[in-house]
N, C-alpha and C positions, 0 to 999 in steps of 0.2 A: 447754523443750528443754534437753537436757543434753549432747548430743554431735553429731558430724557426721552420724550416721545419722538423728537426729531432724530435723536441718536438711534432709537429702535427702528424708525422708518427707513433711515439711510441704510442701516445694516441689513434690514429685511429686503429692500429692493435690490441691493447688490448681491446678496446671497442667492437670489433667485436666478442670477445669470449663469448660463451654462459655461463650465470651465473654472468657476470660482471655487477655491478650496478652503479658504479661511478669510474672514473679515473681522477687523478690529477697529471700531469707531471710537474716537476719544472726544467727548464733549468738552473736556478741559482744554485740549490742544487744538480743537476744531480741525482735526485731521483724521485720515482713514488709512490704514495699512491693509492691502489686499494681496493674498497669495493666490495666484491663478495659473492656469495652463496657457502658456503663450501661443500654443498652436491652435487654441480654440477661442481665444479672447484677446482683445487689444485694449490698451488703456482708454482709447477714445470711447469704446463701448461702455466702460465703467462710468466715465464722466457723463455720457448721455443718459445712463440709467439714473444717476443722481439728480441730474437736471430735470428729468421726466417726473421725478418724485417731488419736485418743487424746491430744490435747493441748488445752490451754485457749487461748482467744483472745478478745480484746475490741478494739473500735475506739476509737482516740484522737480521732476526728474531732470529736465533740461537745465534749470538753474543750478541744480546740485552738481551736474557733470561739469559745468563751466567753472565752478568754484572749488571749495575744499570739502565736499561731502557734507557730513552731518552738521558741521559748524555753520555752513551756509543755510542748510535746511532750518536749523534752529533760529538763525538770524532772520530769515524770511518770515517764520512763524511769529517771532517777537515783533517784527515790524508791522505785520498784519494786525496783531493783537493791539499794539500801541495805536495804530491808525483807527481801528474800530473803537477803542476806548476814547480817543480824542473826539471822534465824530459823535459818539454818544454824549460826551460832556457838552459839546456845542448844542446838540439837540435839547439837552436838559436845560441849559441856561435860557435858550430862546423860549422853551415851553413854559418855564417858570415866569419869565417876563410877561408873557401873555396870560398866564393862568391867574396871576395876582389880581389884575383889574377885572377879569372875568368873574372870579369868586366874589370880589367886592360888590359888583353890580348884582350878581345873582342872590347873594346872601345878605347884602347890606340892609335892606329894609327889614328883613326878618330879625336881624341882630341889632336893629335900631342905630345903625351907623349913619353918619351924615352923607347923604347922596345928593348929586345935582338934581334940580327939580325936574329935568327932562326924563329922568329914570323913575320918578316917584308917581305913585297913584295908578289906579286902573286905567285912566285915560291915556297914560304913557306906557302901558304894558307892552304894546307892540314895538315901540321904540327900544325899550329895554331888551326885548327878545331879539330884535335885529342886532343890537350891539353885542349881545352874548354870542349870536351866531357868527358875527364878523370876527370876534376874538377866538372862537372855537375852531373855525375852518383852518387858520394857519397852524394851530397846534396839531390838528389831524394831518395836515400836509407835511409838517416837520417829522412826524412819527409815522409816515405813510408805509414804512417797511412792515409794520405790524399787519397792515391790510394786504400788502403785496404778497408776503410770504404766508400769512395766515390763511387767506382765502384760497391761495394756490394749493397749499397743502390740503385744505378741506375739500376742494374740488377733485384732488387726486385720491381721495379716500384715506388720507393719512393725517388727520388733524393733529395740531400740536398746541403748545402754549400760545403762540402767536394767534392761532385760530380762536382760542378762548377770549383773548384780549380784543381781537378784531370784532368778534360777534357781540361781546359785551358793550364795547364803546360804540360800535356801529348801531346797535339797537337803541342806545341812549340818544344818539344823534338823530336817527330816524323818528323816534318818538318826539323829540324836540321840534323837528320840522312839522310833524303832524299837529303838535300843539299850536305852533305858530299859525298854521292854516285855519285851525278851529277858532283861534283868537281873531284872525282877520275876518272869518265868516261872521263871528259875533258882532264885530264892529260894523260890518256891512249891513247886518240885519237888526241892529239896535239891541242885540242880546248881550247886555253887560254881564249878566250872571255867567254866561258861557265864557266870556273873556276872563272873568275873575277866577273861574274854575281852573283854567289852563295856565294862568299867569305864573303860578308857583309850581308848575309841573313840567318845566321845559327840559330838564336833564342835560342841557348843553354842558353845564359845569361838570357833570358826572363823566361825560365822554372825555373832556379835556383832562380832568383829574385822574381818571383811570390810566390814560396814556402817560401822563407825567409821572405818576407814582410808580408805575411799572418801570419806566425808564430810570427813575431814581434807584430802584432795587437792582436793575440790571447793571447800572454803573457801579454801585457799591460792590456788587458780586464780581464784576470784572476786575476791580481794584484788589479785592480779596483774593481772587484766583491768581492774580499776578504774584501775590506774595507766596502762594504755594510753590512756585517754581523759583523762588529766590535762591535756594540752595544750588540749583543747576546754574543759575546766572552767576553766582559767586565762583563756582567751579570753572565756568567758561572764562571768567575774567582773570583767573590765576596765571594763565600762560602768557609769557612775555610776547610782545608784538614783534620784537626784532631779535636778531642773533649776530654775534661777532664771530665770523668764521675766518679760517686761514686759507687764502687762495694764492697759490704761487708765491708763498713766503710772505704775503702781505695780509694785514688784517682788514676785512671788508665787512661792513654792517649791512645786513640784508633782512627782509621780512622773514619772520620765523617759519612761515609756510613754505618758503623756498629752500629751506635746509634739506639736503639730500642725504640718504644713508651713506656713510663713509666720510662725510665732511668732518673736518677738525674744528670744534667749537671752543672758543676761549671764554672762560668764566672768571670774573674778578669779584672781590668782596662786595656783597650787597646785591649782586645781580641774580636774576631768575634764570633757571635752566629751561631752555626752550623746547628741547626734545630729549628722548631717552638716549643713553649711550654708556660707554665704558671709559673710565679715566685712563689717559695715556701717561701724563706726567703732571707733577705738582701735587698739592694737597689742599683740602678744604674741609670746612665743617658746615654741613648742609642741613638746613631746617626743613624736615619732611612732614611737619605737622599738618599741612593742608591736605596731604594725601594719605598719610598713615595715622595721623593723630598723635605721633610721638612728639613730646614737648622738647626733648633734649636734642640739639643738633648732632648729626651722625658724621663721624670722621670718614672722609673719602680719600683713598690712596690709589695709586696705579693698580688697575685690575678690578676696582670696585665699580658697580653699576650706579648711575645717577638717573633720577626720574624727572620727567618734565614737570614744570610748575612748582618745583621745590626751589628754595632760595639759599644761595651760598652766603653764609654769615661771615666767615673768616677764611683767609688764604686765597690762593689763585691756582687754577689748574686748567688743563686742556683735556677734552674728551672727544672720542670718536662717536659720531651719531650712528645709532643702530636702528632706532624706530622713529619714524618721522610722520608728519601729517596725521592721518586717521589711525595710524598704528601705535601712537604714543600711549603710555599708560593713562594720561589725563583724558585723551579722546575716548579711550575704551570705557573709562569710568563714567564719563558724561553720557555716552550712548547707553550704557547699562542702566544708569539712573533714569534716563528719559524713557527707555523701553519699559522699565518696571513701573514707572509712574503712569504710563498710558495703557498698561495691560489690565485685564479684567480679573478681579478676585471672584472666587466661587460664591462668596457671600453676597455679591451684587446681582446674582441671577434672579432672585425674587423681585428686587426693585425693577429690573429690566422687563420681567414678565408683566408686572403691574403697569409700568410706563407705557407698554405697547397698547393697552386697552383703556388707559386712564382717561384720555381726552374724549373719546366717543362716549364713554360712560358718563362723564361730567355733563356733556351736552344733553344727553338723555335725561339726566337728573334735573337739569335746568328747565327743560320742556315740561317734565312731569310736575315740577314745582309750580310753574305758571298755570298749568291746567287745574291742579288741585285747588289753588287759591281762587281761581275764577269760578270753579264749581262750588267752592265754599261761600261764594257771594261777595267776594272782594272785587274792587274795581280793577280795570286793566292796568292802571298805573302801579298799583300795589303788587299785582302778580308779576308785572314786567320787572319792577325793582328787585324783587326777590330772585327772579331768574337770572338777572344780570349779576347780582351779588354772588350767586352760586358759580357762575362762569369765571368771574375775576378773582374769587378767593382761592379757587382750586390751583394747586401748585405742583405740577410734575417736575419742576426744576429741583426742588428739595430732594425728591426721590432719586433723580439722576445724579445729583452731586454728592449724595450721602457717602458713597464708597470711594469714588475716584479722588476727591480732594484729600481724604485721609491717607489714601495710598501714596499720592504724590508727595505730600508733606512728610510722610513716614519714610519713604525711600530716600528723599533728599536729606532728612535728618540722619539717616543711617550712613549716607555717604560722608557727611561731615564728621562722623565718628570713626571713619575708616572701615566701614562695613558696606559691601556692595551686595544688594539684594536684586537678583536678576528678574524677578517677576512678582506680580501682586499675589499670585497663587502661593509662591514660596513664603512671602511675608505672612500671609494668613495661616499657612500650614504650620509655621514655626510655633504658633501659640498653642497648637494641639499636641506638641511633642511631650511624651512622658519618659522616653528612654533616650539617653545620649551615649552613643558609642564613640570612644576615643581611640584613635591609633596612638601607640606609645611613642615610637621614635619620631622626633621632629614635631610632635604635637604636644604630648605631655612633657617630653624631655626636649632638650635643645637639639638633639641629633648629632652632637659633637662630643666625643669623650673629653673629660676634664679630670684633673687631679682632685680627689675628695679628701684623702687622708695621707698624712706623712708620719710614719711611726719608726723613729730611730730605735735600733736594738743594741747598738754598740755603746758601751758606757762612755759618757762624755761627748757623744756626737749630737750636734744640734740638728733640727729639722732643715735648716738652711744648708748646712754642710752635707747632709744626706741628699738633698735635692741637687746640689752642685755635682756631687759624685754620680748620681743616677743620670742626670741630664747629659753630662759629659760622655758617659758610657753609651747612652742611647742616641746620641747625635747622628750616628751613622745608620740608624735603622729607619726604614720607611713605614714601619708598622704604626697604625693610628694611635695605639696606646703609648708607644714610645714618643711619638710626636706630641702627645698631650703633656708628657713630663717635660719635654724640651720647651714647649710653649709656656708652661708655668714658670720655669726658670727665667725665660726671657721677659715675662711679665714683671717678675721681681727684679729684673735688670741685674741678674747675677753673672759674674765673670766665669765662663765655663772653661774647662781644661781640655787640651787636645789629646785625643786617644792615639797612642802609638800603633795600636793594632785593633782590628775589629772583625768579628766573625759572628754571623747570625745562624742559628739552628732553627729552621722553620717549625713553628708551632710549639716551641719549647722555650727558647731564650737566646741570649747573646753572651759572647765572651769578648772582653776588651782589656787592653793594658793601658793604664794611665799612671804616669810617673813611676814606671817600673813595677806597679802593683797589678796583679791579676784580678780582674773584676768579673763577677758572674751576675747575670740578671735574668729572671724568668719565673716560671710557675713552680709550684711545690714539687711536682714530679721531676723537674729539671734539677732542683736543689738536692733531691733525694738521690738522683743518679750520681751526683757529684759528692755524695757522702756527707752532706751538711745537716741531715735530719736524724742524728743518732745520739743526741744528748737531751737531758731534761730541759735545758735552755731552748734547744731547737724545737722541742715538742710544744713549749709555751708559744714560741713564734708561729709554729704551724697552727695552733689553736686560734691565735689572733688573726692569721691569714684566713682561716676557715670562717671566723665570725664576720669578717669583712665580705667574704664570698656569700654568706647567708643573707647579708644585707643588700645583695644584688650588685656588689662591686667586684671588680677584677683586681686581686692583689698581685703586685709584681714584687718579688723578693730579691734583694740585693746582697751580695757577699763580696768580700775582698780578702785575698790571701787566706782562703779557707775558713773564714769566720763570718757569721751572719752579721750584716751591717744595718739592715732596716727593711721596712715594707712601705711601698707606695701604692695606694689604691686608686684605681681609675674607673670612672663610670660615666655613662651618658647622663648628665646631671638634669635634675628636674627643674623646669622653668619656675621661677618665683611666682609668675602669674598663674601657673597651674594650681598651686596651693590655694590661692585666693579664689580662683574660679570654681574649683571643686567645692569649696565651702559655700559659694553662692548657689551652685547647682543643688546642693542639699537643702538649702533654705527655700529654693523654688519648688521642691518636691520632685526633682528629677532623679530617675534611676540611672546611675553612671556605670557603664561597662567599658573596661579596657580590653582592646583587641590587639594582640601582638604576636609576632613570630618568635619572640624571645622565649627562653626556658622558664619553667615554673618558678624557680628560686628567685630570679631577677624580678619577674613580674609580681610575685607575692610580696617582695620587699617594698616595691613601689605602691602596691595596693594597700599594704598596712600603713605606710607612711602618709599616704594621701587620704586614707579612709574611703577608698573606692568600693562601691557595692560588690562588683564582680570583676574578675579578671579571666579572660579566655586566652590561653597561652598556646605556643607551638603551632600557630595558625599559618598555613602557607598562603601566599598572595591570592591563589585561586580559590581559597576557602573563605575569604573574608565576606564575599558577597552572599555565600550560603548561610553564614551566621546571622547576617542582617535579615535575610529572608525568614530564618527560623524565629527570630524575635518578632517579626511582623505577623507570622502565623499564630503567635501566642496572643495576638490582639494589641500589640504595642505600636505606638506611633514613634518611629525611630528617626533620629538625626545622627548622621555619621560625620565625624570631623577627622580629616586626614590631609596629608600633604604630598604623598608620593604617587608614582605611576601605578604601583600595585594597589593603591586605594581607589582608583578610578571606577572599577566595576561596583565596589561597595557604595561609593558616593552616588552613583547612578541608581542603584537598587533602593537606597534609603528614601524615606518620605521627604527628607530635606538633606541634601548633601552640602557640607560646609568645608571649604578648602582654606587652609592657612595660606596667607598671601605670599609667603616666601617659598611656597611649594612649587611643584612643576606645572608647566602650562597645561598638560593633559588633565591633571587633577583639578585645576581651576576651571577648565572647559567643562568637566563633568559635573561640577558643583552648582547648586542653586544659590549659594551664598558664598562670597569671597571675603576673607579677612585680610586687610592690607597689612596688619601687624601680626607678629608671631605670638599672639596672646589669646589664651582661652577665655580671658575675661570678656573679650569681645563677643564670644558665643553667648555668654550670659546676658550681655547687653543687648544683643540681637533678639534674644527670646523675650526679654523684658520689653523692648520696643514693640515687638510683634503683638504682645499682649495689650500694650497701651493703644496701638492702632486699632486692633479688633474691638476693644472697649469703645473707642471713639466712634467707630463705624456703627456699632450697636446703638449708641446714643443718637447718632445722626438719623439712622433708619427709624428709631422709635419716634423721634421728633417729626420726621417727614410723614410717617403714617398717622401719628397722633394728631398732628396739625390738620391734615385733610379729613380724618374721621370726625374730628370735633368741629372744624370750620365749615364744612359743607352743610351739615344739618342746621347750624346756627344761621348761615346765610340763607338757607331755604325757609327760615322762619319757624323752626321747630319750637322755640321758646315763646313765640308771639301769643298763642292762645292762652297760655298759663300766666305769663309775666308781662306781656306786652312789649317784649324785647325783640328787635331785629337789627340786622347789620345793613347799613346803606352800601351801595356799590363802591363809594369812595373808601370806606373803612375796609371793605373786602380787598380792594386793590392794594391798599397800604399793607394789610396783613400778608398778602401774597408776596409782595416785594421783600418784606422783612424775613419771611420764612427761609428763603434760600440764602440770604445773608447770614442768618443764624447758623445754618449748617456749615457754611464755609468758615465762619468765625470760630466755631467749635473745633473744626479740623485744624485750624491754625494754632490751637493750643499745643499741638504736638511739637511745634518749633521749640518749645521750652522744655521738652522732655530731657530728663537727666537720668542716666543709668545709676544704679546703686553702686557707689564706689567701695573700694576695698576697706576704707576706714569704717564705714557704717556697718559692713559685715563683721569686721573684727570687733567693733564696739559691741554689737549685739551678742556675739559669741562670748565676749568677756563678761557682759552683764549676766548672761545665762549661767556661766561658770561660777561667777561670784554668788549668784542667788543659790545655786546648788550647794556651794560650800557653806553659805550662811545657814541654810536649812539643815545641812548635815551637822554643823556645829551645835545648833540649837537642840537637835535631836539627841546628840551625844551628851549635852549638858543635862537634859532631862533624864537620861538613863543613869547619870551620876556614877555612883560607886559600883554599879554592876558591870562597868566596862573594863576592858584590858587592851593592851597595845602590843603589836608585834612589828618588828622591822625586818623587811625582806630585801636583801641585796639583789639587784637585777642587772644582768649584763645584756648589752645589745641595744639599749636606748640611745638614740642619736639626735632626736629633735623633739619639739613640743608635741608633734603628733604621736610619737612613740610614748611620750609621757602620758598623754590622754588615753591611749589604748590600754596601757597597764592599769591606769586608774579605773577605767570602765570594767575591765576584766575582773579586778579584785572587788569592786563595788557590787558586782553581780553575785558574789558568793553569799550564801545564806549565813546570817550571823554577823556580816560586816556592816558596821555602822557608818564609818567614815574612812576615807582614803586620802592620804597626802603623798604625792610622788615628787621626788627631787631629782631633776636631771643631772645636776652638778654632782650630787653625792651618789648617784646611781642606786637609789634605794626607794622603797615604798613603806610608809608608816601606816599601819592598818589599825583602826579602833574597832574592837569586837564587843558585841553585846552578849555573846555566849562563847563557850569553848569551841574553837574551830580547829580541826587537825591541820598541822603545818603542811602536810602533803597536799591537802585540798587547795591551800593558798598557792603552793608551788605549781600545782597542775594548772590553775587558772592563768598564771603568768606564762607557762609553757604553751598553752593553747592559744594565747594571744600572739605567740611568735617570738618570745624572748626567753632568756636563760636565767632561772632563779639560782643564785649562787649559795645563799644561806638564809636562814630564818631564825630570828632570836627574839626574846622578850624585849619590849620597849621600855 
């Protein structure tokens, strides 16, 4: 296959076979994937149909079964592409060696170049013509495949680019032979004028030049197309070729593909990990950047999973192989990237339709061009030259390559970023997304409870002392919140005390005895039951616990010997990447919806903190899919991001389902896009990449259509009557060669795509904030003496997002000129242009979700 018309012809001839369900033909990979009913059709029938259409075909199935599946298939395809490219290079070199003297003889006299006497003058015209023919015939023989495949396709009723080249160069050759016979006739009959007339109209050089220039273009195109799959090649090269395994107590070095599930693999510093598995003993720091994009090596201890194609930087360990061969993470990534790169995007349908009729239409235009010029009184040579120019300038290749090269480069680039896009359709659909639905647990948050606040209540008690007491008491509990407290103490490497007794009361709290002191830990109701909430001090403690609860955290209250000791708040913490990502989503104009089974208080706290547009709470797993459908019915293009089994139906329902890489296999299976890292930033990067790819495809399609719409009329001689301008067949063939190279080169720009990083987002936000503050300050100065200030003490602010929420709420009040909010001092300073009631300012703070404590003159 050489062009989009070939691709369309192969697809059409196979689709007609009875039993064929689906056909996907890839011009880039020179391959075809067919889904068919085995009871009605055999592979041999498919191969025969392709051959009958004028193309060669063979099955990779036997070779694949003998080797290691997809890797072998990829290797065979690469070997075939390399062989074709080398053959093309040789043909090109031989053609140029013959073309140079041919052009010198043909054009030398016209350009006043020094020529041997044997080729000069009318008396030697036949010798010159014979020399040109002798040099042209080998060029035609070297590039005979254009004629073999071109005429074969033409006679089968499915002409392609080879047909255009074969007709154009063949017509030039035949006209040259006709001219030679006329010259010979002139010499035989003493008609020197006839000899002179045809001596400069041989067209042998055009035939050779057309074939050579087209080969130049196809060779450059092949080299460029090879670069589009470099990302896949790099992935393929990541996996170690050998593995050190433990066999009967001895270390044995074997090829990586021979590792079996259950084998014990030994990894030392600097070695690559050949297969997926679980660490049994030892410790290492593994560089996973090639797979997940994480730059910092990850510590691996017994029980941790290791991924194939990652590199152990420090330490040594042994692991048990769990996924080998085609089941490893690397193999699955490679297959996904290849399938996505060879799949068809909806945007390519127009180009496919045009490609199917393009070549017959061009042949028709060439014939009409010749007839029109003959009717207009021009000689046959002029009409033929224009017709040949139309044939060789037309380029169905550019149309056929416009979409697939961009898709292949785009999906390869995504894989380098740790983003796996399963199909071209998903990549294209991503750029249409206007609503992003995020699951909370495990997506926005880490999915693991962690200590967020430590509040000592006992005088003289430090945070560290409270944590030691709490963790020592909770060590016997299996509750996730208790384990979070113990985990924090271990992180700080604190020495914990041993509890002499321990008793858990389900859903309420625990009782423990440490160093003879009775310790209580639990919720407010548990403390009240034990008579600890009956003083002014305890009421203040209860208020602090309530404020933490309002912020979406779970407060655990601790007491010893009948007096309140402190409060430790635990929550499913927000990932740092979530804050950055949601800022990027806002800049991209996306509507962000949080979908969670959590209660409204917890969800609203996260919504406020992250400035999320909408939060849908108390959603059962079975209801998530219905909420996605409701958004789609409102006309939204919805992408769903999730990680759990209960997200699978919603991921399937959404226009684009995105699974966090650390999620469950079923979520990943249901998704269209898989993130290898647990970062929402990669969702933003995937959407940005999708937009860049679609822009690139639009540019390619515009160029492909524009080139043909402009080039064909020029080649037909549209400008000749007015300006005397026309394109020779040689210029036409050069333009055709460059057109497809331009399309591929434009797609290759995607290799340099860079997602907007967090620093640029934060920098832009900072500049916007500074600009707002400067404008507000100038406006305040202009108002001068008419302004007054008030200070509002605010409780509940915990981060910069809270600070911004309070500022926006107060700035929206009529009469407020400027607002300055201090997170450290827990207050807002408001500059007023007129008298504004204190209650109005307090109400604005309350509506924003925070507590106004007091309001005073500034």
